[in-house]
N, CA, C and O of each residue as an XYZ file, in Angstrom:
540
protein
N     121.681    117.858     89.963
C     120.257    117.913     89.571
C     119.431    117.313     90.680
O     119.817    116.275     91.219
N     118.350    117.890     91.040
C     117.372    117.470     91.989
C     116.431    116.399     91.366
O     115.823    116.647     90.324
N     116.323    115.297     91.960
C     115.372    114.299     91.486
C     113.930    114.669     91.789
O     113.032    114.490     90.966
N     113.735    115.190     92.995
C     112.341    115.637     93.461
C     112.216    117.044     93.184
O     112.755    117.864     93.927
N     111.538    117.395     92.161
C     111.224    118.795     91.785
C     109.984    119.332     92.506
O     109.187    118.548     93.021
N     109.823    120.560     92.547
C     108.537    121.217     93.258
C     107.333    120.585     92.642
O     106.346    120.374     93.347
N     107.346    120.235     91.248
C     106.160    119.687     90.688
C     105.850    118.271     91.095
O     104.702    117.832     91.162
N     106.960    117.568     91.367
C     106.792    116.201     91.872
C     106.310    116.212     93.276
O     105.492    115.375     93.657
N     106.811    117.178     94.098
C     106.383    117.277     95.490
C     104.918    117.712     95.554
O     104.206    117.308     96.473
N     104.432    118.556     94.567
C     103.008    118.912     94.575
C     102.153    117.716     94.239
O     101.091    117.538     94.835
N     102.585    116.876     93.289
C     101.778    115.700     92.905
C     101.774    114.686     94.073
O     100.769    114.022     94.330
N     102.901    114.588     94.757
C     102.874    113.673     96.006
C     101.953    114.197     97.104
O     101.233    113.451     97.768
N     102.013    115.496     97.257
C     101.084    116.107     98.230
C      99.636    115.992     97.763
O      98.753    115.837     98.607
N      99.356    116.057     96.506
C      98.042    115.930     96.019
C      97.541    114.481     96.310
O      96.388    114.293     96.699
N      98.384    113.506     96.123
C      97.962    112.096     96.440
C      97.637    111.909     97.919
O      96.671    111.241     98.287
N      98.478    112.525     98.757
C      98.159    112.491    100.182
C      96.792    113.064    100.550
O      96.007    112.504    101.316
N      96.568    114.277     99.912
C      95.291    114.910    100.202
C      94.101    114.209     99.608
O      93.047    114.145    100.240
N      94.233    113.700     98.455
C      93.200    112.889     97.789
C      92.831    111.695     98.567
O      91.653    111.383     98.740
N      93.844    111.009     99.050
C      93.663    109.838     99.937
C      92.958    110.144    101.154
O      92.068    109.395    101.555
N      93.319    111.278    101.824
C      92.631    111.672    103.058
C      91.096    112.061    102.707
O      90.186    111.793    103.492
N      90.883    112.699    101.496
C      89.566    113.082    101.206
C      88.685    111.828    100.902
O      87.490    111.770    101.193
N      89.353    110.882    100.321
C      88.629    109.559    100.056
C      88.225    108.957    101.449
O      87.122    108.424    101.566
N      89.030    109.026    102.428
C      88.709    108.464    103.793
C      87.542    109.150    104.319
O      86.638    108.497    104.840
N      87.483    110.575    104.211
C      86.381    111.322    104.826
C      85.165    111.023    104.085
O      84.128    110.918    104.740
N      85.125    110.863    102.775
C      83.930    110.602    101.994
C      83.411    109.131    102.366
O      82.214    108.902    102.535
N      84.365    108.195    102.473
C      83.978    106.843    102.875
C      83.335    106.813    104.280
O      82.385    106.067    104.516
N      83.849    107.605    105.173
C      83.375    107.782    106.543
C      81.862    108.239    106.473
O      80.964    107.678    107.101
N      81.697    109.263    105.681
C      80.337    109.828    105.532
C      79.331    108.757    104.962
O      78.181    108.643    105.386
N      79.855    108.008    103.995
C      78.915    106.949    103.375
C      78.660    105.835    104.435
O      77.555    105.310    104.563
N      79.707    105.517    105.161
C      79.550    104.428    106.186
C      78.620    104.838    107.319
O      77.974    103.983    107.926
N      78.542    106.141    107.615
C      77.641    106.592    108.692
C      76.246    107.125    108.230
O      75.594    107.903    108.927
N      75.822    106.658    107.005
C      74.622    107.270    106.523
C      73.428    106.890    107.380
O      72.414    107.587    107.346
N      73.505    105.873    108.104
C      72.368    105.415    108.977
C      72.596    105.658    110.474
O      71.834    105.190    111.321
N      73.712    106.434    110.785
C      73.977    106.770    112.210
C      73.179    107.945    112.618
O      73.298    109.014    112.019
N      72.389    107.796    113.587
C      71.541    108.937    114.051
C      72.471    110.095    114.680
O      73.344    109.847    115.512
N      72.202    111.326    114.215
C      72.921    112.465    114.722
C      74.309    112.685    113.978
O      74.997    113.673    114.233
N      74.662    111.803    113.124
C      75.946    112.039    112.419
C      75.919    113.164    111.593
O      74.938    113.331    110.870
N      76.954    114.057    111.585
C      77.078    115.203    110.771
C      78.215    114.897    109.715
O      79.333    114.508    110.056
N      77.843    115.102    108.434
C      78.742    114.846    107.321
C      80.008    115.744    107.452
O      79.905    116.888    107.895
N      81.135    115.249    107.087
C      82.425    115.988    107.071
C      82.869    116.233    105.689
O      82.461    115.541    104.757
N      83.725    117.238    105.535
C      84.323    117.484    104.253
C      85.833    117.856    104.387
O      86.275    118.274    105.458
N      86.545    117.711    103.380
C      87.923    118.088    103.412
C      88.147    119.122    102.262
O      87.901    118.816    101.096
N      88.576    120.244    102.585
C      88.786    121.368    101.534
C      90.129    120.997    100.784
O      91.221    121.182    101.321
N      89.994    120.467     99.523
C      91.175    120.077     98.798
C      92.199    121.199     98.556
O      93.408    121.014     98.701
N      91.661    122.367     98.182
C      92.605    123.456     97.883
C      93.391    123.883     99.103
O      94.611    124.028     99.029
N      92.726    124.088    100.214
C      93.423    124.447    101.447
C      94.389    123.419    101.949
O      95.488    123.749    102.396
N      93.968    122.115    101.876
C      94.862    121.066    102.357
C      96.017    120.909    101.455
O      97.108    120.658    101.967
N      95.911    121.028    100.131
C      97.025    120.946     99.239
C      98.011    122.077     99.425
O      99.228    121.894     99.402
N      97.436    123.254     99.610
C      98.275    124.418     99.864
C      99.039    124.304    101.149
O     100.216    124.658    101.223
N      98.393    123.826    102.129
C      99.064    123.562    103.357
C     100.142    122.451    103.334
O     101.094    122.448    104.114
N      99.928    121.495    102.376
C     100.834    120.386    102.244
C     102.126    120.854    101.552
O     103.228    120.399    101.860
N     101.933    121.806    100.583
C     103.073    122.310     99.809
C     103.751    123.407    100.418
O     104.981    123.397    100.398
N     103.124    124.381    100.974
C     103.711    125.728    101.460
C     104.188    125.611    102.904
O     103.380    125.657    103.831
N     105.509    125.458    103.099
C     106.130    125.581    104.365
C     105.855    124.484    105.318
O     106.319    124.586    106.454
N     105.169    123.467    104.998
C     104.899    122.423    105.969
C     105.848    121.240    105.797
O     105.491    120.096    106.078
N     107.065    121.535    105.329
C     107.976    120.486    105.149
C     109.138    120.571    106.052
O     109.417    121.650    106.575
N     109.838    119.505    106.273
C     111.029    119.482    107.086
C     112.145    118.847    106.314
O     111.932    117.843    105.634
N     113.348    119.410    106.398
C     114.514    118.870    105.573
C     114.895    117.474    106.145
O     114.879    117.210    107.347
N     115.219    116.661    105.217
C     115.718    115.330    105.645
C     117.207    115.372    105.916
O     117.957    116.056    105.218
N     117.629    114.643    106.924
C     118.996    114.644    107.328
C     119.815    113.807    106.293
O     119.418    112.714    105.892
N     120.960    114.375    105.895
C     121.899    113.554    104.937
C     123.164    113.391    105.642
O     123.743    114.324    106.199
N     123.596    112.149    105.606
C     124.855    111.824    106.273
C     125.986    111.787    105.201
O     127.152    111.612    105.555
N     125.677    111.936    104.005
C     126.691    111.917    102.918
C     126.232    112.866    101.790
O     125.044    112.985    101.491
N     127.175    113.498    101.215
C     126.933    114.454    100.024
C     126.324    113.687     98.902
O     125.725    114.302     98.019
N     126.434    112.355     98.867
C     125.922    111.590     97.741
C     124.417    111.188     97.901
O     123.804    110.624     96.995
N     123.868    111.508     99.087
C     122.494    111.235     99.318
C     121.626    112.238     98.622
O     122.051    113.384     98.472
N     120.405    111.880     98.174
C     119.504    112.739     97.545
C     118.947    113.738     98.553
O     118.703    113.424     99.718
N     118.748    115.022     98.024
C     118.069    116.020     98.933
C     116.582    115.770     98.887
O     116.091    115.301     97.860
N     115.843    116.050     99.922
C     114.443    115.877     99.898
C     113.840    116.473    101.158
O     114.549    116.995    102.019
N     112.551    116.387    101.248
C     111.911    116.805    102.491
C     110.687    115.920    102.770
O     110.157    115.252    101.882
N     110.269    115.946    104.025
C     109.121    115.109    104.399
C     108.051    116.081    104.915
O     108.355    117.046    105.616
N     106.794    115.801    104.552
C     105.706    116.628    104.979
C     105.457    116.511    106.399
O     105.267    115.392    106.877
N     105.437    117.616    107.172
C     105.171    117.604    108.596
C     103.696    117.797    108.922
O     103.209    117.355    109.963
N     102.962    118.497    107.967
C     101.552    118.662    108.244
C     100.710    117.437    107.842
O     101.216    116.460    107.290
N      99.447    117.530    108.134
C      98.463    116.444    107.857
C      97.198    116.948    107.165
O      96.588    117.900    107.653
N      96.793    116.370    106.089
C      95.500    116.825    105.444
C      94.406    116.678    106.388
O      93.444    117.430    106.228
N      94.383    115.852    107.334
C      93.242    115.688    108.289
C      93.018    116.973    109.094
O      91.932    117.151    109.645
N      93.982    117.853    109.181
C      93.762    119.164    109.867
C      92.803    119.991    109.105
O      92.299    120.959    109.676
N      92.493    119.720    107.878
C      91.557    120.515    107.109
C      90.201    119.922    106.999
O      89.425    120.337    106.138
N      89.867    118.964    107.833
C      88.530    118.270    107.804
C      87.636    119.096    108.699
O      88.009    119.486    109.806
N      86.484    119.341    108.204
C      85.462    120.172    108.994
C      84.057    119.631    108.669
O      83.888    118.845    107.737
N      83.075    120.055    109.434
C      81.667    119.650    109.249
C      81.173    120.348    108.055
O      81.505    121.512    107.827
N      80.329    119.629    107.222
C      79.733    120.269    106.088
C      78.554    121.184    106.501
O      77.845    120.853    107.452
N      78.340    122.252    105.855
C      77.300    123.175    106.147
C      76.210    122.705    105.278
O      76.211    122.959    104.073
N      75.255    122.009    105.866
C      74.181    121.429    105.114
C      72.951    121.535    105.986
O      72.897    120.920    107.052
N      71.976    122.291    105.564
C      70.735    122.513    106.377
C      69.725    121.400    106.249
O      68.731    121.324    106.972
N      70.028    120.531    105.288
C      69.083    119.365    105.099
C      69.391    118.251    106.126
O      70.341    117.486    105.960
N      68.606    118.183    107.137
C      68.838    117.163    108.201
C      67.621    116.316    108.244
O      66.500    116.817    108.162
N      67.824    115.020    108.375
C      66.740    114.097    108.528
C      66.178    114.149    109.908
O      66.700    114.877    110.752
N      65.092    113.376    110.189
C      64.494    113.388    111.483
C      65.429    112.870    112.521
O      65.311    113.279    113.676
N      66.348    112.003    112.204
C      67.274    111.462    113.176
C      68.512    112.334    113.400
O      69.392    111.983    114.185
N      68.573    113.515    112.677
C      69.738    114.481    112.943
C      70.915    114.250    111.997
O      71.882    115.011    112.022
N      70.846    113.235    111.182
C      71.897    112.872    110.208
C      71.715    113.802    108.903
O      70.619    113.985    108.375
N      72.812    114.315    108.489
C      72.735    115.194    107.338
C      73.450    114.692    106.115
O      73.712    115.484    105.210
N      73.789    113.393    106.033
C      74.600    112.857    104.864
C      73.632    112.759    103.708
O      72.522    112.243    103.841
N      74.095    113.286    102.522
C      73.376    113.184    101.281
C      74.152    112.208    100.403
O      75.210    112.499     99.844
N      73.543    111.032    100.326
C      74.253    109.933     99.583
C      74.614    110.290     98.088
O      75.679    109.933     97.585
N      73.689    110.992     97.433
C      73.976    111.378     96.032
C      75.218    112.366     95.954
O      76.077    112.238     95.082
N      75.252    113.247     96.813
C      76.390    114.124     96.935
C      77.661    113.434     97.226
O      78.682    113.711     96.596
N      77.634    112.557     98.146
C      78.848    111.759     98.600
C      79.346    110.889     97.448
O      80.556    110.798     97.238
N      78.435    110.237     96.682
C      78.816    109.391     95.634
C      79.413    110.170     94.486
O      80.310    109.686     93.796
N      78.897    111.425     94.272
C      79.433    112.297     93.204
C      80.800    112.755     93.655
O      81.701    112.797     92.818
N      81.030    113.101     94.910
C      82.320    113.407     95.447
C      83.300    112.307     95.277
O      84.424    112.533     94.829
N      82.894    111.086     95.631
C      83.691    109.942     95.592
C      84.239    109.683     94.104
O      85.409    109.361     93.902
N      83.373    109.837     93.166
C      83.694    109.572     91.783
C      84.704    110.624     91.249
O      85.671    110.310     90.555
N      84.414    111.882     91.620
C      85.345    112.973     91.243
C      86.654    112.800     91.829
O      87.670    112.995     91.163
N      86.686    112.410     93.162
C      88.002    112.248     93.876
C      88.743    111.056     93.283
O      89.970    111.101     93.198
N      88.089    110.043     92.888
C      88.754    108.848     92.300
C      89.353    109.190     90.923
O      90.427    108.691     90.589
N      88.702    110.003     90.146
C      89.254    110.427     88.827
C      90.535    111.312     89.051
O      91.539    111.179     88.351
N      90.435    112.197     90.045
C      91.518    113.101     90.344
C      92.721    112.230     90.823
O      93.860    112.510     90.449
N      92.473    111.184     91.644
C      93.547    110.390     92.183
C      94.220    109.624     91.037
O      95.447    109.544     90.981
N      93.408    109.054     90.113
C      93.893    108.352     89.017
C      94.764    109.234     88.071
O      95.779    108.803     87.524
N      94.304    110.466     87.926
C      95.058    111.367     87.059
C      96.440    111.756     87.731
O      97.449    111.840     87.032
N      96.472    111.986     89.063
C      97.715    112.294     89.766
C      98.669    111.105     89.688
O      99.859    111.278     89.423
N      98.155    109.906     89.917
C      99.067    108.740     89.897
C      99.651    108.600     88.359
O     100.824    108.294     88.145
N      98.778    108.837     87.409
C      99.241    108.760     85.944
C     100.424    109.803     85.722
O     101.474    109.492     85.160
N     100.155    111.038     86.207
C     101.193    112.075     86.063
C     102.491    111.710     86.670
O     103.545    111.938     86.077
N     102.444    111.139     87.857
C     103.728    110.740     88.545
C     104.346    109.550     87.808
O     105.573    109.461     87.759
N     103.548    108.613     87.221
C     104.043    107.563     86.417
C     104.769    108.093     85.312
O     105.870    107.610     85.047
N     104.244    109.127     84.559
C     104.844    109.711     83.399
C     106.164    110.316     83.797
O     107.137    110.151     83.062
N     106.263    111.027     84.947
C     107.542    111.599     85.307
C     108.622    110.478     85.550
O     109.769    110.643     85.136
N     108.284    109.441     86.162
C     109.177    108.343     86.335
C     109.580    107.740     85.013
O     110.749    107.412     84.811
N     108.599    107.583     84.079
C     108.959    107.078     82.760
C     110.020    108.038     82.046
O     110.945    107.574     81.380
N     109.835    109.319     82.220
C     110.765    110.229     81.694
C     112.208    110.139     82.298
O     113.223    110.261     81.612
N     112.201    109.916     83.627
C     113.457    109.775     84.292
C     114.133    108.429     83.834
O     115.351    108.373     83.671
N     113.328    107.375     83.638
C     113.836    106.094     83.271
C     114.424    106.235     81.807
O     115.466    105.669     81.473
N     113.683    107.025     80.970
C     114.210    107.111     79.641
C     115.469    107.902     79.620
O     116.390    107.535     78.890
N     115.574    108.947     80.358
C     116.846    109.827     80.440
C     117.943    109.012     80.972
O     119.066    109.167     80.493
N     117.739    108.140     81.932
C     118.834    107.336     82.449
C     119.273    106.303     81.506
O     120.465    106.023     81.379
N     118.285    105.697     80.804
C     118.654    104.603     79.802
C     119.369    105.247     78.579
O     120.282    104.622     78.038
N     119.005    106.425     78.138
C     119.646    107.143     77.021
C     121.050    107.560     77.429
O     121.963    107.542     76.604
N     121.230    107.926     78.656
C     122.531    108.390     79.136
C     123.568    107.202     79.128
O     124.766    107.427     78.951
N     123.112    106.034     79.309
C     124.038    104.879     79.383
C     124.471    104.530     77.974
O     125.583    104.038     77.779
N     123.617    104.772     76.978
C     123.960    104.489     75.608
C     124.957    105.366     75.020
O     125.592    104.973     74.041
N     125.166    106.572     75.547
C     126.076    107.544     74.923
C     127.458    107.225     75.244
O     128.371    107.928     74.810
């Protein structure tokens, strides 16, 4: 039985991407008063697809008793690009604080949901292990 299922790997990849997206949003907010700064964005769907599809490398196992797994070789930061936003202030900065705060709130909710789902998976594994010992 594989401990790390494709669903688990997708959730782990989602956490990586959401964390990277949070850093991009925080950078935009931090640079709101920087003249000439151009807001950045991370495309969640593309970054998650890149994280899951084919960007993994097999982990070396020195014993048949070791768990099988993979490590992500790609990075969500490869999917960061400048926002297309025609609204530029006189100083050349195009950060929209309302939009960034909305994105931050949405990203936080998604991160909390993903961590909750991973927690539930581990609770299920813990239950299965504890019930197996009672038999």
